[in-house]
N, C-alpha and C positions, 0 to 999 in steps of 0.2 A: 344642548344648544342654548346659547346665551342671547338674549334680546330684550326688547322693551315689553313690559307687561302693562298694557294700557287697559284702563277700566271703563272706557266709553269713548264716544265720538269727540268729546271735549279735551281729550288727552293729546291732540295733535293739531298743528296749524302750519300753514304754508305762507311764506312771504318771499317773493322773488325766487332766488335759488336756494333758500333755506327751508328746512322742515324742522320744527321743534316738537319733541316728544316728551311727554310726562310719564315717568316710570312709577308704577305703584309698587315700589320696593324700598328698602332701607338704604340703598346706596346707588350712586350714579342715577339720581332721580331725574335729572333734566339733561337732555341731549339735543345737539344741533347737528343736522345732517345736511350735506350738500347734494342737491339733485344732480347737478352737472358732473360732480366727481363720483357720485354713487357711493358715498361713504360717510361715516360719522366724522365730524370735524372737531367736536368739542363736547366734553361732559362738564356739567356744572353741578357741584355738590350743593345740596340744600343747606347744609351746615358745614362750615370749615373746621370748627372746633370739635375734637373728639368728645369733649365733655357735653356738648349740646346735641350730639347726634342721637342720643338715646331717645326714642319715641318720635324722632323727626322723620319727615319724608312721607312716603306713600301718597304721591301726587295723583290727582285725578283730573287736573285741568291745566292747560297751557295755551296762551294766546299771544301773538305778536300785537303790538300797538299798530295803528293804521299806517304809520310811516316806518315800522320795523325797528325803531331805535330801542324799544323796551319789550320785555317779555313778562307777562303776568302769569303767575302760577298759584294754584291752590293745592293744599295737602290735607289729608285726613289725619296724619300722625298726631299733630297737636292742633288741628283745626286752624291752620295758618294760611295766609296769603302773602306772597312776596313778589317784588318787582325787580327784575334784573336788567342791567344795561346791556344792550346789544348793538351799540353804536360803533364798535370797533370792527 
């Protein structure tokens, strides 16, 4: 069975119809799900370049900004924090 491997209560957040989940894995680290559609609507790769993927990921936190336009994430792979645009 394939699914999100969350490492704590900070690995998920809800904003309006969206749920963001942080996956503590090396791929498909960040996902957005629709509550009304009851399905995953988007996977966001932590690194798009294959060269940079080594050691990346292993997310343990994800949060929407107060207005939902941004998603803040943190990862243990290389001790990183990133901000993704969620305005579309």
